[in-house]
SEFIZA-3560 file (N, C-alpha, C; in Angstrom, 3 decimals):
REM SEFIZA-3560
<numar><xx>125.322</xx><yy>-50.258</yy><zz>-49.673</zz><atom>N</atom></numar>
<numar><xx>125.158</xx><yy>-48.450</yy><zz>-49.234</zz><atom>CA</atom></numar>
<numar><xx>124.506</xx><yy>-47.941</yy><zz>-50.214</zz><atom>C</atom></numar>
<numar><xx>123.431</xx><yy>-47.505</yy><zz>-49.728</zz><atom>N</atom></numar>
<numar><xx>122.868</xx><yy>-46.239</yy><zz>-50.729</zz><atom>CA</atom></numar>
<numar><xx>123.487</xx><yy>-45.073</yy><zz>-51.470</zz><atom>C</atom></numar>
<numar><xx>123.496</xx><yy>-44.605</yy><zz>-52.232</zz><atom>N</atom></numar>
<numar><xx>124.024</xx><yy>-43.406</yy><zz>-52.954</zz><atom>CA</atom></numar>
<numar><xx>123.765</xx><yy>-42.257</yy><zz>-52.175</zz><atom>C</atom></numar>
<numar><xx>124.540</xx><yy>-41.168</yy><zz>-52.386</zz><atom>N</atom></numar>
<numar><xx>124.372</xx><yy>-40.228</yy><zz>-51.629</zz><atom>CA</atom></numar>
<numar><xx>123.167</xx><yy>-39.216</yy><zz>-52.217</zz><atom>C</atom></numar>
<numar><xx>123.289</xx><yy>-39.047</yy><zz>-53.250</zz><atom>N</atom></numar>
<numar><xx>122.064</xx><yy>-38.153</yy><zz>-53.946</zz><atom>CA</atom></numar>
<numar><xx>121.374</xx><yy>-39.137</yy><zz>-55.076</zz><atom>C</atom></numar>
<numar><xx>120.188</xx><yy>-38.950</yy><zz>-55.200</zz><atom>N</atom></numar>
<numar><xx>119.088</xx><yy>-39.717</yy><zz>-56.050</zz><atom>CA</atom></numar>
<numar><xx>119.570</xx><yy>-39.800</yy><zz>-57.385</zz><atom>C</atom></numar>
<numar><xx>119.630</xx><yy>-40.940</yy><zz>-57.982</zz><atom>N</atom></numar>
<numar><xx>120.057</xx><yy>-41.560</yy><zz>-59.301</zz><atom>CA</atom></numar>
<numar><xx>118.738</xx><yy>-40.783</yy><zz>-60.293</zz><atom>C</atom></numar>
<numar><xx>117.413</xx><yy>-40.497</yy><zz>-59.517</zz><atom>N</atom></numar>
<numar><xx>116.872</xx><yy>-39.760</yy><zz>-60.460</zz><atom>CA</atom></numar>
<numar><xx>116.519</xx><yy>-38.236</yy><zz>-60.486</zz><atom>C</atom></numar>
<numar><xx>118.008</xx><yy>-37.804</yy><zz>-60.174</zz><atom>N</atom></numar>
<numar><xx>117.813</xx><yy>-36.407</yy><zz>-60.112</zz><atom>CA</atom></numar>
<numar><xx>117.756</xx><yy>-35.691</yy><zz>-61.840</zz><atom>C</atom></numar>
<numar><xx>117.206</xx><yy>-34.914</yy><zz>-61.973</zz><atom>N</atom></numar>
<numar><xx>117.235</xx><yy>-34.373</yy><zz>-63.208</zz><atom>CA</atom></numar>
<numar><xx>118.383</xx><yy>-34.052</yy><zz>-64.146</zz><atom>C</atom></numar>
<numar><xx>119.415</xx><yy>-33.733</yy><zz>-63.147</zz><atom>N</atom></numar>
<numar><xx>120.864</xx><yy>-33.196</yy><zz>-63.840</zz><atom>CA</atom></numar>
<numar><xx>121.554</xx><yy>-34.242</yy><zz>-63.892</zz><atom>C</atom></numar>
<numar><xx>121.335</xx><yy>-35.264</yy><zz>-63.072</zz><atom>N</atom></numar>
<numar><xx>122.047</xx><yy>-36.666</yy><zz>-63.307</zz><atom>CA</atom></numar>
<numar><xx>121.399</xx><yy>-37.291</yy><zz>-64.713</zz><atom>C</atom></numar>
<numar><xx>120.397</xx><yy>-37.120</yy><zz>-64.796</zz><atom>N</atom></numar>
<numar><xx>119.649</xx><yy>-37.875</yy><zz>-65.987</zz><atom>CA</atom></numar>
<numar><xx>119.871</xx><yy>-37.128</yy><zz>-67.238</zz><atom>C</atom></numar>
<numar><xx>120.037</xx><yy>-35.853</yy><zz>-67.176</zz><atom>N</atom></numar>
<numar><xx>120.513</xx><yy>-34.996</yy><zz>-68.368</zz><atom>CA</atom></numar>
<numar><xx>122.494</xx><yy>-35.082</yy><zz>-68.430</zz><atom>C</atom></numar>
<numar><xx>122.393</xx><yy>-36.161</yy><zz>-67.671</zz><atom>N</atom></numar>
<numar><xx>124.120</xx><yy>-36.106</yy><zz>-67.960</zz><atom>CA</atom></numar>
<numar><xx>125.171</xx><yy>-34.716</yy><zz>-67.818</zz><atom>C</atom></numar>
<numar><xx>124.357</xx><yy>-33.592</yy><zz>-66.736</zz><atom>N</atom></numar>
<numar><xx>124.924</xx><yy>-32.292</yy><zz>-66.342</zz><atom>CA</atom></numar>
<numar><xx>125.824</xx><yy>-32.346</yy><zz>-65.275</zz><atom>C</atom></numar>
<numar><xx>126.296</xx><yy>-33.404</yy><zz>-64.321</zz><atom>N</atom></numar>
<numar><xx>126.889</xx><yy>-33.413</yy><zz>-63.546</zz><atom>CA</atom></numar>
<numar><xx>128.297</xx><yy>-33.853</yy><zz>-63.889</zz><atom>C</atom></numar>
<numar><xx>129.433</xx><yy>-33.050</yy><zz>-63.140</zz><atom>N</atom></numar>
<numar><xx>130.870</xx><yy>-33.190</yy><zz>-63.169</zz><atom>CA</atom></numar>
<numar><xx>130.984</xx><yy>-34.605</yy><zz>-62.888</zz><atom>C</atom></numar>
<numar><xx>132.165</xx><yy>-35.556</yy><zz>-63.086</zz><atom>N</atom></numar>
<numar><xx>132.251</xx><yy>-36.661</yy><zz>-62.874</zz><atom>CA</atom></numar>
<numar><xx>132.414</xx><yy>-37.167</yy><zz>-61.044</zz><atom>C</atom></numar>
<numar><xx>132.580</xx><yy>-35.846</yy><zz>-60.550</zz><atom>N</atom></numar>
<numar><xx>132.549</xx><yy>-35.991</yy><zz>-58.774</zz><atom>CA</atom></numar>
<numar><xx>131.059</xx><yy>-36.078</yy><zz>-58.431</zz><atom>C</atom></numar>
<numar><xx>130.311</xx><yy>-35.586</yy><zz>-59.134</zz><atom>N</atom></numar>
<numar><xx>128.920</xx><yy>-35.308</yy><zz>-58.499</zz><atom>CA</atom></numar>
<numar><xx>128.249</xx><yy>-36.555</yy><zz>-59.176</zz><atom>C</atom></numar>
<numar><xx>128.661</xx><yy>-37.057</yy><zz>-60.183</zz><atom>N</atom></numar>
<numar><xx>127.833</xx><yy>-38.114</yy><zz>-60.809</zz><atom>CA</atom></numar>
<numar><xx>128.138</xx><yy>-39.499</yy><zz>-59.607</zz><atom>C</atom></numar>
<numar><xx>129.596</xx><yy>-39.492</yy><zz>-59.260</zz><atom>N</atom></numar>
<numar><xx>130.009</xx><yy>-40.451</yy><zz>-58.204</zz><atom>CA</atom></numar>
<numar><xx>129.211</xx><yy>-40.564</yy><zz>-57.210</zz><atom>C</atom></numar>
<numar><xx>128.719</xx><yy>-39.268</yy><zz>-56.353</zz><atom>N</atom></numar>
<numar><xx>127.416</xx><yy>-39.337</yy><zz>-55.384</zz><atom>CA</atom></numar>
<numar><xx>126.481</xx><yy>-39.992</yy><zz>-56.156</zz><atom>C</atom></numar>
<numar><xx>125.914</xx><yy>-40.051</yy><zz>-57.265</zz><atom>N</atom></numar>
<numar><xx>124.700</xx><yy>-40.377</yy><zz>-57.960</zz><atom>CA</atom></numar>
<numar><xx>125.065</xx><yy>-42.399</yy><zz>-57.806</zz><atom>C</atom></numar>
<numar><xx>125.873</xx><yy>-42.820</yy><zz>-57.790</zz><atom>N</atom></numar>
<numar><xx>125.990</xx><yy>-44.307</yy><zz>-57.990</zz><atom>CA</atom></numar>
<numar><xx>125.348</xx><yy>-45.004</yy><zz>-57.158</zz><atom>C</atom></numar>
<numar><xx>124.925</xx><yy>-46.030</yy><zz>-57.677</zz><atom>N</atom></numar>
<numar><xx>124.193</xx><yy>-46.809</yy><zz>-56.481</zz><atom>CA</atom></numar>
<numar><xx>124.865</xx><yy>-47.269</yy><zz>-55.447</zz><atom>C</atom></numar>
<numar><xx>126.138</xx><yy>-47.700</yy><zz>-55.611</zz><atom>N</atom></numar>
<numar><xx>126.836</xx><yy>-47.838</yy><zz>-54.316</zz><atom>CA</atom></numar>
<numar><xx>127.933</xx><yy>-46.847</yy><zz>-54.266</zz><atom>C</atom></numar>
<numar><xx>129.029</xx><yy>-47.077</yy><zz>-53.517</zz><atom>N</atom></numar>
<numar><xx>129.816</xx><yy>-46.389</yy><zz>-52.820</zz><atom>CA</atom></numar>
<numar><xx>131.118</xx><yy>-47.389</yy><zz>-52.972</zz><atom>C</atom></numar>
<numar><xx>132.305</xx><yy>-46.791</yy><zz>-53.254</zz><atom>N</atom></numar>
<numar><xx>133.448</xx><yy>-47.921</yy><zz>-53.149</zz><atom>CA</atom></numar>
<numar><xx>133.444</xx><yy>-48.256</yy><zz>-52.013</zz><atom>C</atom></numar>
<numar><xx>133.882</xx><yy>-49.773</yy><zz>-51.835</zz><atom>N</atom></numar>
<numar><xx>134.507</xx><yy>-50.560</yy><zz>-50.577</zz><atom>CA</atom></numar>
<numar><xx>135.239</xx><yy>-49.757</yy><zz>-49.493</zz><atom>C</atom></numar>
<numar><xx>136.122</xx><yy>-49.240</yy><zz>-50.317</zz><atom>N</atom></numar>
<numar><xx>137.304</xx><yy>-48.580</yy><zz>-49.568</zz><atom>CA</atom></numar>
<numar><xx>137.684</xx><yy>-47.183</yy><zz>-50.167</zz><atom>C</atom></numar>
<numar><xx>137.730</xx><yy>-46.086</yy><zz>-49.198</zz><atom>N</atom></numar>
<numar><xx>138.250</xx><yy>-45.061</yy><zz>-49.363</zz><atom>CA</atom></numar>
<numar><xx>139.304</xx><yy>-44.303</yy><zz>-48.888</zz><atom>C</atom></numar>
<numar><xx>140.096</xx><yy>-43.311</yy><zz>-49.749</zz><atom>N</atom></numar>
<numar><xx>141.138</xx><yy>-42.546</yy><zz>-48.983</zz><atom>CA</atom></numar>
<numar><xx>141.549</xx><yy>-41.596</yy><zz>-49.566</zz><atom>C</atom></numar>
<numar><xx>141.459</xx><yy>-40.479</yy><zz>-48.903</zz><atom>N</atom></numar>
<numar><xx>141.754</xx><yy>-39.445</yy><zz>-49.266</zz><atom>CA</atom></numar>
<numar><xx>142.895</xx><yy>-38.326</yy><zz>-49.124</zz><atom>C</atom></numar>
<numar><xx>143.208</xx><yy>-37.608</yy><zz>-49.311</zz><atom>N</atom></numar>
<numar><xx>144.460</xx><yy>-36.673</yy><zz>-48.913</zz><atom>CA</atom></numar>
<numar><xx>143.834</xx><yy>-35.651</yy><zz>-48.409</zz><atom>C</atom></numar>
<numar><xx>143.578</xx><yy>-35.270</yy><zz>-46.989</zz><atom>N</atom></numar>
<numar><xx>142.642</xx><yy>-34.115</yy><zz>-46.790</zz><atom>CA</atom></numar>
<numar><xx>143.157</xx><yy>-32.742</yy><zz>-46.663</zz><atom>C</atom></numar>
<numar><xx>144.902</xx><yy>-32.946</yy><zz>-47.084</zz><atom>N</atom></numar>
<numar><xx>144.968</xx><yy>-31.452</yy><zz>-46.896</zz><atom>CA</atom></numar>
<numar><xx>145.216</xx><yy>-30.847</yy><zz>-48.045</zz><atom>C</atom></numar>
<numar><xx>145.317</xx><yy>-31.997</yy><zz>-49.253</zz><atom>N</atom></numar>
<numar><xx>145.061</xx><yy>-31.565</yy><zz>-50.796</zz><atom>CA</atom></numar>
<numar><xx>143.804</xx><yy>-31.533</yy><zz>-51.377</zz><atom>C</atom></numar>
<numar><xx>142.764</xx><yy>-32.327</yy><zz>-50.668</zz><atom>N</atom></numar>
<numar><xx>141.492</xx><yy>-32.571</yy><zz>-50.967</zz><atom>CA</atom></numar>
<numar><xx>140.549</xx><yy>-32.669</yy><zz>-50.056</zz><atom>C</atom></numar>
<numar><xx>140.475</xx><yy>-31.316</yy><zz>-49.169</zz><atom>N</atom></numar>
<numar><xx>139.438</xx><yy>-31.638</yy><zz>-48.076</zz><atom>CA</atom></numar>
<numar><xx>137.795</xx><yy>-31.730</yy><zz>-48.428</zz><atom>C</atom></numar>
<numar><xx>137.425</xx><yy>-31.738</yy><zz>-49.378</zz><atom>N</atom></numar>
<numar><xx>136.127</xx><yy>-32.230</yy><zz>-49.646</zz><atom>CA</atom></numar>
<numar><xx>135.950</xx><yy>-33.507</yy><zz>-50.295</zz><atom>C</atom></numar>
<numar><xx>137.322</xx><yy>-34.288</yy><zz>-50.011</zz><atom>N</atom></numar>
<numar><xx>137.279</xx><yy>-35.938</yy><zz>-50.532</zz><atom>CA</atom></numar>
<numar><xx>136.470</xx><yy>-36.007</yy><zz>-52.027</zz><atom>C</atom></numar>
<numar><xx>137.182</xx><yy>-35.504</yy><zz>-52.700</zz><atom>N</atom></numar>
<numar><xx>136.579</xx><yy>-35.658</yy><zz>-54.298</zz><atom>CA</atom></numar>
<numar><xx>137.316</xx><yy>-36.886</yy><zz>-54.925</zz><atom>C</atom></numar>
<numar><xx>138.839</xx><yy>-37.301</yy><zz>-54.495</zz><atom>N</atom></numar>
<numar><xx>139.483</xx><yy>-37.713</yy><zz>-55.334</zz><atom>CA</atom></numar>
<numar><xx>139.782</xx><yy>-38.956</yy><zz>-54.422</zz><atom>C</atom></numar>
<numar><xx>139.307</xx><yy>-40.052</yy><zz>-54.633</zz><atom>N</atom></numar>
<numar><xx>139.756</xx><yy>-41.398</yy><zz>-53.947</zz><atom>CA</atom></numar>
<numar><xx>140.757</xx><yy>-41.945</yy><zz>-54.390</zz><atom>C</atom></numar>
<numar><xx>141.650</xx><yy>-42.137</yy><zz>-53.431</zz><atom>N</atom></numar>
<numar><xx>142.941</xx><yy>-42.262</yy><zz>-53.918</zz><atom>CA</atom></numar>
<numar><xx>143.057</xx><yy>-43.852</yy><zz>-53.601</zz><atom>C</atom></numar>
<numar><xx>141.855</xx><yy>-44.582</yy><zz>-52.846</zz><atom>N</atom></numar>
<numar><xx>141.858</xx><yy>-46.129</yy><zz>-52.817</zz><atom>CA</atom></numar>
<numar><xx>142.785</xx><yy>-46.832</yy><zz>-53.782</zz><atom>C</atom></numar>
<numar><xx>142.565</xx><yy>-46.874</yy><zz>-55.123</zz><atom>N</atom></numar>
<numar><xx>142.763</xx><yy>-47.285</yy><zz>-56.063</zz><atom>CA</atom></numar>
<numar><xx>144.469</xx><yy>-47.387</yy><zz>-56.666</zz><atom>C</atom></numar>
<numar><xx>144.589</xx><yy>-45.927</yy><zz>-56.200</zz><atom>N</atom></numar>
<numar><xx>146.144</xx><yy>-45.231</yy><zz>-56.810</zz><atom>CA</atom></numar>
<numar><xx>147.250</xx><yy>-46.219</yy><zz>-56.224</zz><atom>C</atom></numar>
<numar><xx>147.885</xx><yy>-46.987</yy><zz>-57.138</zz><atom>N</atom></numar>
<numar><xx>149.015</xx><yy>-47.717</yy><zz>-56.905</zz><atom>CA</atom></numar>
<numar><xx>150.040</xx><yy>-47.051</yy><zz>-55.986</zz><atom>C</atom></numar>
<numar><xx>150.549</xx><yy>-45.896</yy><zz>-55.900</zz><atom>N</atom></numar>
<numar><xx>151.225</xx><yy>-45.077</yy><zz>-55.129</zz><atom>CA</atom></numar>
<numar><xx>150.955</xx><yy>-45.206</yy><zz>-53.856</zz><atom>C</atom></numar>
<numar><xx>149.805</xx><yy>-45.588</yy><zz>-53.616</zz><atom>N</atom></numar>
<numar><xx>149.140</xx><yy>-45.249</yy><zz>-52.138</zz><atom>CA</atom></numar>
<numar><xx>148.795</xx><yy>-46.970</yy><zz>-51.580</zz><atom>C</atom></numar>
<numar><xx>149.435</xx><yy>-47.838</yy><zz>-52.206</zz><atom>N</atom></numar>
<numar><xx>148.931</xx><yy>-48.715</yy><zz>-51.473</zz><atom>CA</atom></numar>
<numar><xx>149.498</xx><yy>-49.140</yy><zz>-50.300</zz><atom>C</atom></numar>
<numar><xx>150.642</xx><yy>-48.792</yy><zz>-50.110</zz><atom>N</atom></numar>
<numar><xx>151.527</xx><yy>-48.904</yy><zz>-48.868</zz><atom>CA</atom></numar>
<numar><xx>150.731</xx><yy>-48.075</yy><zz>-47.641</zz><atom>C</atom></numar>
<numar><xx>150.001</xx><yy>-46.921</yy><zz>-47.684</zz><atom>N</atom></numar>
<numar><xx>149.253</xx><yy>-46.287</yy><zz>-46.881</zz><atom>CA</atom></numar>
<numar><xx>148.176</xx><yy>-47.134</yy><zz>-46.962</zz><atom>C</atom></numar>
<numar><xx>147.488</xx><yy>-47.498</yy><zz>-47.811</zz><atom>N</atom></numar>
<numar><xx>146.437</xx><yy>-48.131</yy><zz>-47.398</zz><atom>CA</atom></numar>
<numar><xx>146.423</xx><yy>-49.453</yy><zz>-46.929</zz><atom>C</atom></numar>
<numar><xx>147.493</xx><yy>-50.116</yy><zz>-47.036</zz><atom>N</atom></numar>
<numar><xx>147.574</xx><yy>-51.562</yy><zz>-46.336</zz><atom>CA</atom></numar>
<numar><xx>148.024</xx><yy>-50.826</yy><zz>-44.773</zz><atom>C</atom></numar>
<numar><xx>148.639</xx><yy>-50.142</yy><zz>-44.276</zz><atom>N</atom></numar>
<numar><xx>148.929</xx><yy>-49.750</yy><zz>-43.127</zz><atom>CA</atom></numar>
<numar><xx>147.695</xx><yy>-49.125</yy><zz>-42.308</zz><atom>C</atom></numar>
<numar><xx>146.673</xx><yy>-48.428</yy><zz>-43.166</zz><atom>N</atom></numar>
<numar><xx>145.523</xx><yy>-48.109</yy><zz>-42.457</zz><atom>CA</atom></numar>
<numar><xx>144.437</xx><yy>-49.252</yy><zz>-42.213</zz><atom>C</atom></numar>
<numar><xx>144.578</xx><yy>-50.194</yy><zz>-43.305</zz><atom>N</atom></numar>
<numar><xx>143.712</xx><yy>-51.547</yy><zz>-42.846</zz><atom>CA</atom></numar>
<numar><xx>144.570</xx><yy>-52.291</yy><zz>-41.501</zz><atom>C</atom></numar>
<numar><xx>145.594</xx><yy>-52.435</yy><zz>-41.511</zz><atom>N</atom></numar>
<numar><xx>146.497</xx><yy>-53.161</yy><zz>-40.398</zz><atom>CA</atom></numar>
<numar><xx>145.785</xx><yy>-52.386</yy><zz>-39.019</zz><atom>C</atom></numar>
<numar><xx>145.905</xx><yy>-50.803</yy><zz>-39.163</zz><atom>N</atom></numar>
<numar><xx>145.337</xx><yy>-49.898</yy><zz>-37.913</zz><atom>CA</atom></numar>
<numar><xx>143.655</xx><yy>-50.537</yy><zz>-37.526</zz><atom>C</atom></numar>
<numar><xx>142.806</xx><yy>-50.524</yy><zz>-38.797</zz><atom>N</atom></numar>
<numar><xx>141.686</xx><yy>-51.038</yy><zz>-38.224</zz><atom>CA</atom></numar>
<numar><xx>141.609</xx><yy>-52.411</yy><zz>-37.650</zz><atom>C</atom></numar>
<numar><xx>142.250</xx><yy>-53.446</yy><zz>-38.211</zz><atom>N</atom></numar>
<numar><xx>142.079</xx><yy>-54.667</yy><zz>-37.941</zz><atom>CA</atom></numar>
<numar><xx>142.650</xx><yy>-54.873</yy><zz>-36.646</zz><atom>C</atom></numar>
<numar><xx>143.814</xx><yy>-54.585</yy><zz>-36.236</zz><atom>N</atom></numar>
<numar><xx>144.587</xx><yy>-54.608</yy><zz>-35.047</zz><atom>CA</atom></numar>
<numar><xx>144.591</xx><yy>-53.366</yy><zz>-33.836</zz><atom>C</atom></numar>
<numar><xx>144.157</xx><yy>-52.175</yy><zz>-34.208</zz><atom>N</atom></numar>
<numar><xx>143.970</xx><yy>-51.377</yy><zz>-33.561</zz><atom>CA</atom></numar>
<numar><xx>145.325</xx><yy>-50.603</yy><zz>-33.221</zz><atom>C</atom></numar>
<numar><xx>145.444</xx><yy>-49.377</yy><zz>-32.929</zz><atom>N</atom></numar>
<numar><xx>146.495</xx><yy>-48.720</yy><zz>-32.572</zz><atom>CA</atom></numar>
<numar><xx>147.095</xx><yy>-48.072</yy><zz>-31.566</zz><atom>C</atom></numar>
<numar><xx>148.098</xx><yy>-48.430</yy><zz>-31.368</zz><atom>N</atom></numar>
<numar><xx>148.789</xx><yy>-48.064</yy><zz>-30.000</zz><atom>CA</atom></numar>
<numar><xx>148.733</xx><yy>-46.369</yy><zz>-29.729</zz><atom>C</atom></numar>
<numar><xx>148.733</xx><yy>-45.719</yy><zz>-30.780</zz><atom>N</atom></numar>
<numar><xx>148.616</xx><yy>-44.268</yy><zz>-30.747</zz><atom>CA</atom></numar>
<numar><xx>147.030</xx><yy>-43.873</yy><zz>-30.952</zz><atom>C</atom></numar>
<numar><xx>146.876</xx><yy>-42.680</yy><zz>-30.772</zz><atom>N</atom></numar>
<numar><xx>145.302</xx><yy>-42.115</yy><zz>-31.019</zz><atom>CA</atom></numar>
<numar><xx>145.613</xx><yy>-41.742</yy><zz>-32.514</zz><atom>C</atom></numar>
<numar><xx>144.585</xx><yy>-41.953</yy><zz>-33.353</zz><atom>N</atom></numar>
<numar><xx>144.588</xx><yy>-41.709</yy><zz>-34.642</zz><atom>CA</atom></numar>
<numar><xx>143.643</xx><yy>-40.249</yy><zz>-34.784</zz><atom>C</atom></numar>
<numar><xx>143.007</xx><yy>-39.815</yy><zz>-33.884</zz><atom>N</atom></numar>
<numar><xx>142.341</xx><yy>-38.390</yy><zz>-34.036</zz><atom>CA</atom></numar>
<numar><xx>143.275</xx><yy>-37.308</yy><zz>-33.556</zz><atom>C</atom></numar>
<numar><xx>143.576</xx><yy>-36.407</yy><zz>-34.893</zz><atom>N</atom></numar>
<numar><xx>144.916</xx><yy>-35.694</yy><zz>-34.759</zz><atom>CA</atom></numar>
<numar><xx>144.526</xx><yy>-34.385</yy><zz>-33.536</zz><atom>C</atom></numar>
<numar><xx>142.894</xx><yy>-34.032</yy><zz>-33.680</zz><atom>N</atom></numar>
<numar><xx>142.338</xx><yy>-33.080</yy><zz>-32.741</zz><atom>CA</atom></numar>
<numar><xx>143.286</xx><yy>-33.316</yy><zz>-31.141</zz><atom>C</atom></numar>
<numar><xx>143.518</xx><yy>-34.692</yy><zz>-30.607</zz><atom>N</atom></numar>
<numar><xx>143.438</xx><yy>-34.761</yy><zz>-29.677</zz><atom>CA</atom></numar>
<numar><xx>144.899</xx><yy>-35.202</yy><zz>-29.262</zz><atom>C</atom></numar>
<numar><xx>145.662</xx><yy>-35.546</yy><zz>-30.306</zz><atom>N</atom></numar>
<numar><xx>146.971</xx><yy>-36.397</yy><zz>-30.317</zz><atom>CA</atom></numar>
<numar><xx>147.792</xx><yy>-35.245</yy><zz>-30.881</zz><atom>C</atom></numar>
<numar><xx>149.185</xx><yy>-35.145</yy><zz>-30.251</zz><atom>N</atom></numar>
<numar><xx>150.369</xx><yy>-34.342</yy><zz>-30.760</zz><atom>CA</atom></numar>
<numar><xx>151.240</xx><yy>-34.890</yy><zz>-31.571</zz><atom>C</atom></numar>
<numar><xx>150.790</xx><yy>-36.440</yy><zz>-31.845</zz><atom>N</atom></numar>
<numar><xx>151.837</xx><yy>-37.342</yy><zz>-32.333</zz><atom>CA</atom></numar>
<numar><xx>151.493</xx><yy>-36.892</yy><zz>-34.146</zz><atom>C</atom></numar>
<numar><xx>152.681</xx><yy>-37.198</yy><zz>-34.650</zz><atom>N</atom></numar>
<numar><xx>152.782</xx><yy>-37.067</yy><zz>-36.308</zz><atom>CA</atom></numar>
<numar><xx>151.453</xx><yy>-37.650</yy><zz>-36.749</zz><atom>C</atom></numar>
<numar><xx>151.244</xx><yy>-37.937</yy><zz>-37.949</zz><atom>N</atom></numar>
<numar><xx>150.165</xx><yy>-38.737</yy><zz>-38.602</zz><atom>CA</atom></numar>
<numar><xx>150.496</xx><yy>-39.757</yy><zz>-38.836</zz><atom>C</atom></numar>
<numar><xx>149.606</xx><yy>-40.977</yy><zz>-38.450</zz><atom>N</atom></numar>
<numar><xx>150.092</xx><yy>-42.143</yy><zz>-38.694</zz><atom>CA</atom></numar>
<numar><xx>150.263</xx><yy>-42.578</yy><zz>-40.405</zz><atom>C</atom></numar>
<numar><xx>150.244</xx><yy>-41.725</yy><zz>-41.068</zz><atom>N</atom></numar>
<numar><xx>149.970</xx><yy>-42.098</yy><zz>-42.479</zz><atom>CA</atom></numar>
<numar><xx>151.309</xx><yy>-41.353</yy><zz>-43.130</zz><atom>C</atom></numar>
//
């Protein structure tokens, strides 16, 4: 996958981006991404590598691999969050 922002950006070359902005200039994106959308609605802090989030990541992997018996789309579902 390509980066979201050009690595040729003058600000990137000058080291004037925040760590979050620099991550968008990386040549590739992480293989997995997990965000707490309530606490981090702009998806800045990737929780996929946080040990405390391992159970959540594994549960969501299983949903992707096996399908879900309930809809995951919160806008269409009145059920609680699956995570």
